[in-house]
N, C-alpha and C positions, 0 to 999 in steps of 0.2 A: 360872710366874714372873710376878709382878704389875707390868704396864706403869707406868710412870711417866708422871705428865702428861698422860695420853690419857682421855678420860670414854667413859663406854659407848656414847653414840649414834655418836661418833667412830668406835668400834670397831666398828659393826656399820650403818653409815650406807649401805652397798651392799646390805644386807639389806632396809632400808626402801625403797628405790627399786624395788627388783624386786619386793616385794610390792606396792606402789603399782601398779606398770605391771599385773600379775595381774589386780588386782582392776577396773582400767578396761577391760581385756580382757575380761574374763567380763561386764562390765555390757554392753559392746557386742554380746555375743555373743548374750546373753539378748534384750536388743532386738529383735534382728534375727532371732532366732528365734521371736520372740513367744512366750516361754516365760512373760512377764508382761504381763499386759492386752491380749491378743492381738495378730495381725501388724502390722507398722509398715508404713504406706502413704505414697502420695505423690500430690501434686496432679497430676491431668492430664485434660485434655480437661474441665475445669471440675468434676472430681469426685476424690474420695479412692479411689485404688484401691492394692492389695496392691504392693509393689515388684517381686514375680514377673511381674505383669502389667501393669505398667506400659509396658513397651516395646510388647505387642501393642495396648494401648489407644492410645499415640502413631501407632502404624503404621496403625489403623484410621481414627483422624481424619485422616492426613496423605492416604490413598487418597480419602475423601469428599472432601477440599477440591480433589484433584486432578482428580475426576469433574465436580465442580461447574464448575472453571475450563473445560473441555473442551466442556461442555453447552452449547447455545445460549439456555436460559433464563436470564433476567437476574432477579436477587433483588428481589421488592416491595420498594419504596422507593428503589432506585438512581437516582439522577437521571439523565435523557437527555443533558445536558449539564452541563459544569462550573458550578458555581454563580458567580456574579458577586459579589466580595467587596464590591464598590461598591454594588451595588443593597442587599446585606443591611446595609450600613450605613446607606444612606439610609432604608431601611426601619425599622430600628430608633430612628433620629432623628424620623422623621415619627411613629412611635408613641408615643413621648414616655415609653414604660415598660422599655425595655432588653430587652424579652422576646423580640425577635426574634435565631434564633439565628445566631452567626457562628461559620462553619466555620474551623477552624485549618488553615493553609497546610499541605499534605501531608499532614494526618491528616482526612479526610471522616466526620462524627461522623452515622451513620445511623441514623434509629429504625426497628428491623425488626420493630416490634409483638410480638406472640404467637408468637415463634419457635419451631417445632418442631423434631424432627431433621434434617429436610431444608430448612428453610427457613419463612419466614413464614406465618401463617396469614392469607389476604387476606380481609378483610371486606367485604359488600355496602357500596358506596357508597348510602346510605339516600334521598338527597335531600332531605333536611330532617327533616320530624317523621315521617316513613314508616319506624318502627322494624321492620317485617315484611318489607322487601324482602329477596328472595332470588334467587340467580342461575337461570336459566332455560335450557332448550337453545335453540341458534340454528338455525334455518332461513333460507338465503341466499335474497333477493327472486330472483322468475321472472326470467328474460330476457325480453326482447321477442318478438312474433311473428317468427317469422324470415321474411325474405324470400328468393326463390330464382330464378336464373336457369341457362338451359340453354348451353351452349357445344359448339362444334366444333372441332378442330385434330389436327394432326399431332404427335405426341409423337416428340422426338430420339433417335435409335437408340442413340446413346452413354447418355442418360440412363436408358434402358429397361435398358440391359445393365449399368450401374452398380447401378441398384434391385434387379436378381435376379429369380427366379422367383417371388415373390409378387407383384410387380406385371405381371410377363409373362404369367399366367394371366389376368389381365383383359383382355387386348389380342390383336388379331389375331395369329394364329400366326407373320405373315411383314409386312415391311414392305409399304406404309405404315402405320405403328403409328395408324389413326384412333380418335379418342375422342370419344365424344358423353357428355356428363357434365353434372352440376349442380351449382353451386356454391351453399351455404346461408348466410346471414349472421341473426347476431341482435345483441342489445347487453345485457349485464350493466350494472344500475344499482349502481354501485361508491358513489355517493353515498348511496344509498339504505341499503346494506349497512353502512357507517360509522354513518349515523346510528342504525340497528339495534343495532349492538354497544353504541353509547353509551347507548340508551335503547330496551331491547326493549319496552317498554308494560306496560301492567297493573301497574304499579307494582314491577316488576321490577329488579334489579340492573343497573347498567351493565356490560361486560366491562372490566376496567383494561386500559390501553394496552398495558400490557406482555406480556399475553397473547398479543396477536394483531398488533401492529406488526410487519412484517418477517418474521412467522410467517404469517399468513393469506393466502394466496394462491390464484389459479385454478389447481388442480393438473391437471385434466382438465376436457373439454368432451366430453359424452356426447351423438351425434347420432343419433335414430331414424328409421326410413323406415318409411311404409304405402305398399302397392301397390293401386291401384284394380283391385277385381278384377269378375267377372262380377255382375250384378243391382245393380251401383252402390255394393256395400260396399268397405271397405277391409280389408285384409289385416291379421292381427297384426304388431305392431309389431317392426322389426329393427333391432339396434344396428350403426351401421357401424363398423369397426374403423379404429384411426388410420391416418393417412395413412403408407403405404410409405416408410421411409428417414426419417421426421418421429421425434425425439426423444420418448418417451412413458413415463410412469409408471402408466399405469393398472392394470398388473398387479400393482402394489406395493401399490397403496392398501387393499386388501381384506386384506391378508396378515395372519395371527393375530400377535400378540406384539411388534407395533411398540412399537420403543423413542425416546428422545429422538437418540440416535444416527442412527436410520434419518430422522428429521425433518431433522436436519442434512442427511444426503446428498439427500434429495429435492426438499428448498428451494435446494440448491445446483444441482441439476440444472433445476429451474425456472427459476430465474434467469437461467443459460445458455443455456435452451431455450424461453425465453417465446413467442418467435414461432413456434414450431411447436407448441405448445398452443393457443395462441389463435387465430393465422392463419396456418396453414402453405400455402405457397406451391405454386403450380401448377408441376407438372415441365415443363424446358424443352421449347419447342415450335419445330418447324421449318416449320411451315405451317398457315396458319388466322388469323381474327383475332384481335388480341392478348386477352388476358383482362383483366378489370376486375370489381372485386368488386359483388357482386349490386344493392346499392341505388344504384350509380353511373347506372343508367338509370333506377330508382324515383324519384330525387331532381330528375329533369327535370321541368318544369312539363307536368302531364297535360293541362291545357287546350290547351295549344300543341301537343302531340302528338296530340292528336285533330282539332284544325284541320289538320295537317299532313296527316295520314291521309286525311281527307276530301277536300281538295285532291287527292291523288296518286292516289284511286278517281275521283274525277272525271274527272281528265286520264286515265286509262286507257280510262273509258268513252267518253269523246269520240272519242278515235283508235281504238277499237274500231269505234264508229257510222259515222266517216270511211270506214274500210275495206270495210263493209257495203255503203254507198253506193255508195261505186267501182265495187266488184263490181255491183251494180245497173245501173250508167252504164256498162256494157259494159268496165271497166277506165280509162275515161277521167276524168283528175283535172283538174278546171277550175284549180286552184290553179298558179300560176307557181312557178319555181325559188325565188324570194324569197318564197314564201308568197301573194302577190297572187292575185286571180283572172285566171284567163286564159280561154281558148277564146273570143274573138273581144269581148272588154271586159266590156260588161253583159249580153250577151245569154247568160242562161244558163238552160237548163231547171229544173223543180221539184227534181230530184236534185240536180243541181249548187250549187243554192240552198242546199241542207240542208247540201250538204259545206261550202261556206265559211260557214255559220254555225255548225257544229260546231268548223269550223277556228278561228274566233273566240272559241270557247269555250275551248279548248284552250290558246289564246295566253295569255287570261287567267287561266288557271289556273297556268301555267306562271309568270307575273308576278307572281302571290299568292304562290308558293311562294319564289320570289327574294326579294320583300319581307320574307321571314318567316325568311331566311337558309338555305334549303334548295333542292337540286336536284329534277329531275322524279322523283328516285326516292324523295324525303323524305331523302336525305343531308345534312347539314349543309354548306354550301358552304365554310365556314373550321372544319373539326373542330380544329384548333391541335396542341397537345402532347397527349400521351396522358395520362389523370388520373392524379394520384400519391396513393396513401393517406398521410396524414401524423400519424395519431394515433401517440404515442409508447406504448413498452412502458414502461408505469408500474407501480410497486406498487399494491395495493388502497388502501393507506394513505395514499398522496400526495393532499392535498386537490385537486391538479390535475387529478385523475381522476375526472370527475362520472360518465362510464360509460366500458365496456371492450367494443370491439368485436369480436366472435369470428367467424369462418366456416370453412368446410372444403369438400371436394369428394368428390363423390360419384361416382368410376368407374367403378363396378360398375352405373351405370344403363343400362338397355337401352332401345334404339329402339322405339318404337310403345307403350311404357309410359307410365302416369301415376303420379306418386307426390306425395307430401306428406310434410313433414320437422317436428320439434320437437327441442329440446334442454333440457338441464340441465347446471349446472356442479357441481362437486366442489370443495370448498375446504376448506384446512385447518383442522380443529376448533380454534377459539381457547383451548378448555379444556386441551386433547390436551397433556400432559407437567407439569400443573400439580394432579394429583390431592391430593397431599399438602399444597398450600397454600391448597385451597378447605375449606370446613366440610363436616364429615361428611355431612350431609344432601344435599351438592352433587358427592360426589365421583363419583359415577355419570356426570356429564357429561364428564369428562375422557377415558373410557376409549375413545372412537371417535376412530379418526384422523382420518377427513374427514366434514365435513357436505354434503347434498346439496340443492341447490334444488329447489323442485317443478318439473314439466316444464314447458316454454311451451305457449303454445298451438300447435296445428298451422298448417302455414302454408298458404296458398292452394296447390291442384292444381297442378302443373306437367307439361306432357306432354313426352316426347321425340320427336321426329317420326320417324316410320319412314325408313330407311337410302334407301328409294325412294318418289318421290310423283308423282302427276301432277296436273294441272288443266286441265279443258276451256276453250280459248281462246275456239272458235269451232264452230257446227254447223248444218249443212244438214239439216232433218228430211226425211223421206219424202214425195213429192208425194202428195195425194189419189189422183191417179189411176194411179199407178204401183205395181208391187208390193210386197209388204213387203222393205224393206232395199233397195230398188232406189234407188241415188242419194244414198243418205246418206253423209253424211261429217261427219268430227269433227277438230280441228285440236286436240291436247295438247301441253301444255308439260310434259315429264318432267323428273323433278329427282334426282340422286342422290348423296350424301355420298362426296366421295373424294377423297384428299390432301388434307384440311384445310378444302375449299370445296365448295359445292353445283356438281355440274355441270347442265349446261342441255343439253336437246335439245328441238327443236320437229319436230312431227311429223303427219302428215295420215292420217287412217285412214278406211278402207273397212270395213263390215262382214265380220268375220273376221280383221280384222287384229290381231298381235299389238302389245301396248302395247311400244314397243320404239323407238330410235332412237341415232344416232350424235352423239358431241360431241368436239370438236377439244380438245386439249390443250396446255398450255404444255409447255415442257422441265420433265420431271418424272423423279428419279431414285431408285434406292435405293442403298444402299452396304453391303459386306461389315465386319462388325465384328468384330475380333479383341481377346482379352484376355490379355494376358501373365500369368505367375507372380505377378508383383510387384503387379498391378493394373492396370497400364497399358493404356489401351485405344487402338487405333489404329483407324484407318478402311482398309479394303481396296479392292477392284474397285468402279467405279460400274457401275450397269446402267440403261441409260435404258428408260423405263415403258413409251414409246410414243406416237404425235402423235394417237391418237384413241381414243375407249373407247365400246362399246356399252351402252347403258343398257337394264335389261330390267326392266319392269313385270310385276305378277301378273296378267295379264287380257289378253282382246281384245274388240274392239269386236262389240255385238250389233245396236245399231239407236239411230237419231236418231227422235226423233217429236215432233212439235208439242204443245204444250200447249194444251188446250182453254180459250177464254175468254181467253187472253194471245197477241195477237198481237204476232209476231216471237220468241216464246220457244220454247225447244227443250227436250227431256227427252234426255239421252245415257245409254244402258244398255251396260255391259259385264258381262263374266263372268269370275271367276277363272279362273287356267289349268286348273285341275280340275274346272271346270264345277260346284262346289258352292256358288257364292255370287253374285248378281246384284249388280251395285253401279250406283247411278242418281245420275247427276250432271246439275246445270242447265248449261246451256250459257251460256259467258261467265263462268263462277264466279271466273276468275283476276281480274274486274276488281273483283270486291268483296273479294277474300280478303285479309286481314291478314297470314297465314302466306305467302300468294305472293310478296308485296311483301317480305316479309323474305327468302326465298330465293334471290328474283330479285335484289336489291341484291346477296347475298354471291355468288350465282354470276358477276355482273360483275365484281366485285372479284378473283375467283378465275381468271379467262378468262384474266389475263395474269401473275398472281402466280408467281413462281418461289421454290420453298421454299430456304431456307437451308442451309447447308453444316453438318452436325451438327460439335460442338466438342469437340475432347478434352482440352481445355486447363481444369484444375479453377482457375484462378488467376485465370481473367475472371469467376469468382463464387462466391466462399466457399460460399454456400448453396446452390449448385446440387446439385439432385439428380438 
């Protein structure tokens, strides 16, 4: 039946809408499936990628950006400080061209140059017309020629316990833990290093600041030692291990496959342990003279020290001559208690006149020493406070760091040996981690983790005195009409290093007598040390060392003879205990020996020095090892 008043469109409108919907659906499916014109793409990471790969591309970009954010590297072109908008504005006005770049607040506009996948390629700064400048390998400058000094003291047994077996193997098996060590010091020219980075020379390109600032630091100081051997030759060089208990990254520096994350950790350790790397502390001591850095003594006036030493030796010579003259005068001393001539006023025989003459010379020498500020033994009258080393532990990048002082301590040095030392520094390679930011022909420079300086010159030789020494103070040779060795005598000064100081014994020997004597000791103790499971250390029972000690040298007196053509001179002969060596010494050698003066002064200090009580409190010195 025909519908009245309804058009054909109205009759089939729902079919038209449904057909249009299906046409649109088919078109979308064709586009998505790439059945016409290839697969559909979207824009991701600045490139067109199929929709099926868009998620992977975005994820890869996100991971790379996260890695860059966690890396210590700073992209080239990033300013070290926020731009001063006012300065840029003034720059624009003064230029008159409007060409100065004004950075929008909140959105820095950085010119990254020819950026690669991992950042900008850094172009050499050619320095003007030189268009052929290229990056070159960096070799840090040498350190200065080292200076060294010897030391003797007793280590705190608590510090030894804390340090553990590695240190204990270098020490006596029981207390007192006496040490005879060498400290060595050198200086690294930080100012020259910075200048080298800025202008390596020969037209080479300077190293960009972002490559090395806050990155290139002294990571290790390698010290080498040679020993003087038979024939006056030097042994092969031996590398000193880092101080036991001090932080060190030495074992990490040559490890294969180092990454930027490794650099971040090593730089963190360096910043926290800069003192250990550059200037490790000496272990805590309980007896002996205080430690000072090696150059502290070398900084004194050499001419003044020579003058003082000459006066001290003259004084000893005058007094030794007075003693001899008194013996010739049957033990009679013409001087009164106040030093004025006695014995009946001016009625003095020739020998007594000589005694008074030498006494006057001795008095003049003492006055001259006092005028220079020294006592009779050459010690400063007013030593003042102990010297304090005040160089701050700054980064190599700091302009206020012209040079960096470096030192270490050789506790493996042995008494009786002679050594010399040299040093080299190991510094973070400024190119490391920037391989993808260097031109292709320079990328090999970035693969090495550290760069080493050339070794310094060798230090002057330094001798460690034997643990027992003796010096001839005086001697009476054999009379011409007497049998061999009859009546011969020698007076010896014997020294032994014990409990932080030299201990002194004076003995008079006849031929056949052993070189030995007894010395009185101050109140000396040892302590029982215990350590709990939690690492807490406690002091136990004390043990007295004793009121005296016998010092035994290796040898015995053989003879004392006159020296032909040298009136008053005598030669002393001793033999080693096993009879294999004959030792010859000149009488009165103590008067002119610098070593005798040094050990005598130390022995006089030690005669009344009482050791400190070991400290078990870590809080009194956080860096205490």
